[in-house]
N, C-alpha and C positions, 0 to 999 in steps of 0.2 A: 417272208417278205413284211420286210418292213413297210407302213400303213403308211406312213408321214412320206414316202417318196410318189400318193399314190396323183398327184402332181403334177410326175412327167407328162410331160410329149407321148402321146405317139405318131406313130411312123404316118404319113402320105399318106402308105398302106391299107391301118389299122385301122386309122380314120375312113375313110371310104368303104370298108370290111363293114365297120357301124352305124354308117351313114346308113348304107343299103338299105341294112334294118330296123333301125328307128326314122328314120327322115332325117332327110339333106337339112341347108340351112337355107333360105327364101331367099331371094335377092335381100330383100332388105334386110335378111341377117337375122331373120324370124325363123326359131326352130319348125318347122311342121311334121306334125306325129304322123305318125300312120294306121291310128290311130283312135278313138274315141273317148275310149274309156282310159287309165291311168295307165303313166308307162312301164310298171317298174317289169309287166306280165312280160316283155322285152328285153331284159337281162339277158336271162338266158342264149337265147337268139344270138342277140345282139355279140357273146362267147365266144359261143361257138363258130360266128363267121368272123374274128379275129382269127381263133385259132385256125381255122381252116387257107387263112389265106398267111400267115406266118409262121405257123409250126408251132406257137405256143401263145400265152395268155401274160402278153410283157406286164409292167406297171405301165408303163402309156397306156395300154389296151384302154387295163381295168378301171383306170383311174378317169378317163375319157369317155369311159363306158357311166360311170358310178354319178359322171357330172350332167353326159345328158339326159340318162333317165331320172334323172333326181330320187338315187336311192345312198344313202349309209355307203361309206368307202370298206367300213368295219362287216357291213351288209355284204356289198357284194362280193367284199373278200370272201365271205363264208361261204354263200354261193357258188363262185369260183373252186373252191378248196375243198367243197363236197362230193364234187363229181370226178371218179375215178380217167375220164376221160379227158377232161380240163388238166394240161401239161403251164404248171405255174413256173417250171425251173429251164429255161431254153436247152431245146433241144433240132434235132437235125427236121429240116419237112419234110424227112420222108421217114417212116417209122412201122416196125412188120408188128402187127397183133397175136404173138400165138395161140389159140385155147389151149393150156391144161389141166381142162377137168376134163369128168365124167368120159364122157362117146371117145373122147379126145384121147384122150390117157388110157384105154383100152385097145387104141387104135394106133397107139407108138409117135406120142407128139412130143418133139425133142422140143426147146430152143435157141436156134442157131444166137451168135456172137450177133450183140447189137437188138436181138428183139427182145419184144417188152413180151410178159407172162399175160401173160388174157381168163377171167373167168370164161364158161359159157359162151360163145356168139353164133350161135345156133343156127350151124349147119354140122349138125353132128350125124345128117346122112351123109354127109359126103367127108368123115372125121379122117385124115389130121385134116385140119381147117387154119384159117386163120385171114385175120384181118388187113391191108396197106392201109393205108394214108399217105394222103401228096398233097404238102400245101402247096401254094404257091395263083398268082393269076385267075389262075383254072383249079383250084380244088377241085379233089376227087378223094370219091374211096375204092380199094375194089377188095372183094369179098375170093377169097382161095379155100379149094378147085372156085371157077369164073360158074363153071356147071359141073352138076348130082347127078344121082342115077335120075334115071327117067320115075315117073311117078306108080310104084308096081303094080298098081292096078288099071294104070291105064286100056280105056275101053270099057273094064268090067261097065253092061248097064244099070245096076243097082246099084250103082252111084250116085249122092243125091247132094251132097256139098264139093265137093271134085270132080264132078261131071262135065266144067265145060276148060276144065285143062287139062291141058295140050291138044286144046281141038280150038278150042279159040285163039284167035288173037288177044293178047292183053293189054297192046297197045293200039287198037280201033276200039273204039263203039259201038261203027257201025257192028263187028267181029261179034261183036257184046248183045247187040240187037238181034242181028241174024243167028244168037242160038236161045234165042227168049231172052234175051236183056231190057230192062223194062214192064218187063209185061206187069210182072208182082207190083209197084208204083204206079200203074195204073190202075191195075185192080186197085187198090186204098186208096186210090183216089176217087171212084164208083163204089166206095165202100161205105168213108166219112171215118173221121178217127174214134169214135168213139165204140164203130162196128170191128173194126184192125184189133185194138182191144181187148173185145171180145173174141174172137177169133186168137190171139198171144194167150192168154187167157187157158181156151179150152184147149190147146197145146202144151199145158199141162210143160214148159220148155224149165226147161233149167239151164241157168248158168253154165259158160266151159271156162271161165279164168282159174277154175278151183275149190267157189263157196258154194257152192251149184244153190242158188236162190231166186229159186218163180220169176222167173221175167216178170209175165205175168202183173203178176202182184209190184213188180216197181214200177214196173211200165203206169198202171193209176194211182200211186204213189200219187209222180211230180208233177199228172199231166189235173190232178184234183188243186191242187197247189198255187193260192191265189197269188200269190207272189211273181211280180213281172221280170227277168225272164228265167225260163226253162231253159242251163243247159246240157245238151249234150255231147258224152264222153267216151271215144269208139277207147278205151283201154291196149294196147298193142305198143305196151312196156312189158315185148313178151323174153325174158330174161330165167326161168326156169332155168338149170344145167338138164339137157336132153330135148328141150322141147323148139319145138321152128313150124311150128304147125300154122301160126297165123303165117307168117314168115312166106310158107309156098303158098297160099293164102293169098297173098296183096301182091304178090308178086309178077302169080300165075291171074289173078281173077278179082282183081282190082276195083272194074267197074261196078261189079260185085258187092263189095265191099260201101259205097258212095251209095248206091240205093239200098240198098240196108240201112244205114241210116239215116235215109233221107225220109223213108216210111215211119222209123224212130220216130224220130223227129216230129212227124205229121203228127201217130199216135199220142205223143203223148209233148205239143203245144212245145216245142224247143223253138226256139228261134236264130240259132247258133249255136256248130261242130265244132269239137275238136278231137282228131286224129289223131291222140301221141305214140311215137312209133321207136325204137333203141335204135337207139343210133347210128349202131352193129350194121343197118343192114339198108345197105347203099342204093339194092336194084329195088325195093318195093321203094322207097323216096322217089325215085324216078317215076318205076307206073302210077304207085298215088299219085302225085301229080300233076302228074298226062292227065290221067282218071279224071279229078276236080277240074282241072282245063277242059278239057273239054266237052264234060259233064257243065260246067257252066257255059259256053259256048250257043252247049245248042239246047239249053233251058234247059237239062234236066237237071239245075241246081240255080241260086237265087230270087229274086224278086217275085218272080211269076212259074211256081214250081211246073211247067206241064199246061200253061198257062187257065193255071190250079187256082190261081190266085197266094198262096201260099212259099211265103220263103224263107230258106234254109240257105245258109251259107255250112265249107266246113275249110278251115285254117288246120294245116301241117302242124305238129309241133315234135323235134323231135330231142329226145333227153341227150345222157351226156354221159353214156355210166352208173349206173346206177341201179341193184336189183330193187332196192327195198318204194322203188318208185313205183310196183308195180302195183303197191297195194295203192287203192282210188285215192284219197286223199292227201296220200305223198304225192301221186301227181299233181292231184291239185295244187300242191303251196305249189310245185317244178311247174308249172303252167306261169301261175301267178307272179314268178321271180322269186321266191322265196328258195332253204336250203328245202329237200325233197324231206321233211320229215314227216312219216303220219300222224292224222290229229285225234283226241280222244273223241266217241261215240257214246251218247250221243251227242249233239244231234247227228242226225244220219244223213247224207247224202242227197237223200229223192225233199230235204225241208232244206239245209243248208251243202250246201254244195259249195262249184267253181264260186266261186266272186261271189264268195255269200249265199245262192239264189238256188235254186233246186235242179239239180238235175241226177238226169239218168246216166250210169256208167255202165256198158258193156264190150265183156269180150270182143275180140276179132270173130271165132267161130261162132259164141252165141248169135251175134247177126248173121249170120251169113242162114240160117235154121229160118230165119222169119221171112223169107223169097219163100221156104217151101208153104209155110204157111198160110203166106199172105196168099197165094195160087191158088194151093188145094185147099185150107180151109183147117182150122186148127182139130178138125174130130177126124179127118183121114192121119193131118202127121202124128195122132198120138197111136195107131196102130200099129209103130212101128214100135220097137225096141218092146219093153214093161212099163205096168203102170202107173210104173211109178220113176220111169227112166224110158223118156219117151222117146222118137228120134233114132238119129241115127250118131256116132260118134267117133273121133277125130282120134288117135293113136300117132303119137310117134317112137320109133324102134329103132333104136340104136341099138349100136354093145356087137357080141359076136354071131350078129347073126349076116347068113345069104343077099338080102337084100334088102337092108334099111328102105327104112326111108315111111311118109305120111301112106298112112292106110283108115278107109274108114268103112267102118262094121257097125251096122245094129247093136242096140243096149245088148244085153243080154249072148255076147258069142262070151268065148271062154276067154279066161289066156289064152291054155294051149293053141286054140286055133287061133289067136289070131298071129300067136309064133310059127305054128305050122308057116301061114302062110306070105309072113316073114325068109320059111329057113332058119329057122332056130339052133344054135348046136346044142346039143343035153346042158338045161343050166345049170348053174352051181347055186345063183341066186337070179332075181329078174327081180329090177329097181320100178318100183311103179311110184308115178309124179314128182319124179327128177328129189332137189334133194331135201325140200319140205315133206316126201312122197314115206315111203316107206318102202323094207325088203319084203318080200313074198320065198317063201323056199320052194323044194321042187316036187313037194308033195303036194302044192297047190295050185297048182297049172290049174284046175278044175275050175280053177276060180268064174264066177258069169263074171264080166266084168258089164257092172251094171252100180249106179249111189250107192243103191238099199244092201245090196251083195259085198261090197266090198266094207263098209262099211260095218258090219256084219261080224267081216274076218278084220276090224281091225288096221286096215290101209286106207287107198283112198286114193284114186280118180285121176286129183286135183289138176293141173291141164296137160294130161292126158301123153306122159314119159311113160315108156314101157324100152329099163335098160339091161337086157338078158349081158349076168356074164357067167363065163359057160368053167368049166372045172381050174380052165389057167390063170386064173384071174385070182389078182389078190385083192380080198374085199379088206384087209386091214388097210393098206390103199385109200383104197376107197371112201373109209370113215373116216379118214384122216382128211384126205382132200373138200370134202364135205365141215367138217366140222371145221377148217382154214376156211369155205369159203362164205361162212355163218356169220365166221368172226371179224370178215375181210366186209361186207355186207350190214353189216349189226351200221346204221345210222348215229345209234351211238343214245342215240334220245332219255333213253330208260331203264334207268341202272339193271333191271333183271338178266334184258339183253348185253347188254356194254359188255355190260364185268362177266355171265353165266356165261356167255359162246368163247371166252376169252380159257375160263375157266376149264369148261367146259372141250378144247382144242390139249392143254395141257393134262391133264390126266388121261382124257388122249391116246399125245403124248408117251407119256412113263408107266402109260400100258403097253404098247408096244412096242418100248425100248426094254421092257422085262425088270423096269423101276419102280412101278406101281405097288402102295402098299397094297396092304391085303383089303382097306375100305376102299380101293379109286371106286366098284361099281355100286358101291353104296351115294358115295360123294355124286358120280351120273345120276345116281337116279335120284337123287336131295336138287340137286343145279335141273332136270328135268319136272320137275313141279314145281321150282319156281318160275322159269321161263313160261310152263306153260298157263300160269294161272295167274302170273306177275305183268310180264310185257302190254305194250298200246298195244301191236300187232301182230299179224298172223305171223311176222318174221322173226320173229322170238318164238313164239307160241309155239314153231314147229321146227325150229331148230334145231332142235332133239331127236322129233321120230324115226329116220332114217336106221341116226344112230342107235337107240334105243331098241330096236324089231333088228339089224344086224346082231345085238349085244345081244340081247331077248329072245329069235329064231331061227339065228345062225349060228351064234355063240361065237360070236367071233371075243378075242381078248377075253377070251377062259371064261367068258356069259356061259347060263344057263340058256342050253336050247328047247 
C-alpha cells in the first residue's frame, strides 16, 4: 500500500462504519468522541468496523480512520498490517477461514478452493473447524460446525466451574440468578474489599492462563497502588493451539464472568474493566455483550453496583488475529491502538499497565474460580487439589479421543485418568500445553496434573491443552506445524524470536526432507537456548519447547529418546 494514497476518500459505507465507532460529527460539524480519554485506542475497533462493512480495509478507510483519530498514517498502517484478520487488499465480502492447526489436522482438515488457511480457531472439540466472515450492512461471523458435542461431564455433581453449563440459560440474567448467580458479588459487598483480598490470598489460587502466578499477590499489589485510576483486564485472547476452555465459559456462562470481573474490580479498586476476546469467537462476543447489557440495566454494573456506591463498567474489545496479544503487555498495546508488541518488564502491570496505570490482568478461568472462593471461603476452596495446586482445573481434550471436549477435574488427577474420561485411544504421544507446551511419552501417563508435578517432569499445564496422538499420527508433521506457527506468529520485535523461529523451521524441514547436516540437532539446541534466554516475551521463550521435547523425549527427527 502506498501511504501517499491515504488521502483517498472512504466510501459512504466505510465512513458510516467508522463514525459508529469513533463518533459522528455533530450538527455544527464538530467531532464527537465516544470516550473522555485519548482517541487512539479506538483505532482497532474502527478498522474492524470498516472491514466488517466492506470486506477489507481500503486506503480510503485507513486514511479516514487515521484522520478522525489523529493517528499518523504510518502508525495506522503499522497497526492494520499487524493483524492477520485485517485485509489490506480487496477480497470478496464472504470469506471462509479453515483451521489447519494441530487438532484439525488430526481430524483431516482440508482446504477448499478459495478458502484461507487459519491457525487454531478454538473449536478443537468440533474439529475440523472453520470460520466464515460475511461483510455487509449486517455483517456476521459463523463458527463451523455451529454446534459441537455436549459437555462430556454434563450432570456430574462434582463440577464447580462448569456446573451451570447446559443447565442455566446463558442469555438470561434471571436464569443465572436462579442458579446462584450474583450471590458471590452480594457476599463480596458484605465482606468489603480487604476481606475479599484475604480470601483470595488464603485460597492460594494460581493463574490459569499459563504463568501460574498467585492471584492474591497480584490483586494485593494493585490494591495498594496510590496512582489512579486502576484498570481490570480480562485476557480472553485464547489463541494457544488446542485451547477452547475460555470460549466455552464465555458462550455458556457469560454472566459468571461479568460477576467475577466485578468482584475483582471491587477488591482491587478498579474503576474500569476491559474484556479482550479473540476475533474468532463471534458467539462469545454476542453472549458477553448481552450479559453486559442486562447487568447494566439491572444495576449489577454502572455507577452504583447493587446499591453499594461502588462504580464499575466493562468494555468488550475484540482482537483481529494475533497470537502474541495473549501476552499481557502486548494486549495492552492492542487496546491502546498500537501494534501488539510486548513491552519490556519491569515495570510490571501491577504498577504500570494499561494506559500507564496499575492494572489487574486475569484469565477467564482464573476469574471463574473467584466466585467459589468468595461464596465458600478461601480455606474451603484450598481443600480441593494439592497444597501447591488448589482447586479444580479445566482441560481442553482433543485429538484421537472418543469424547473430545472440556473437562473439569481436581488438581492431582493423573493424565491417564483424564484420558480415560475422554475415551482416548492408546497414545503414541500427548501434547500438554499446546504449541508452547511439551510432548509426553506413553510411559508418563501416570503424571499427576499439578503445577508442581509437571514442572518436575519438565512439562507444563499451560492453558490446559491435552492433544492425543495415537499410533497412526505423524509426529513430524505436528512438529513442523508448531514451528510454522511460531514463525508466523512472532511479532518480529526482537531478533532472537524473529530470526530464531525462522531458522528453527528451516532446520526442521531440512531434517524432515533428509537433507540435514550432521550438526542440525546442535543448531536446534543452540537456537532453543538463545530464544529462551534472550526473547522479550513468552512466545520466543517457549517457541522451541514442544519441538525440543519431541526430539529428546520421542526421538523425532532422529533425536535420542
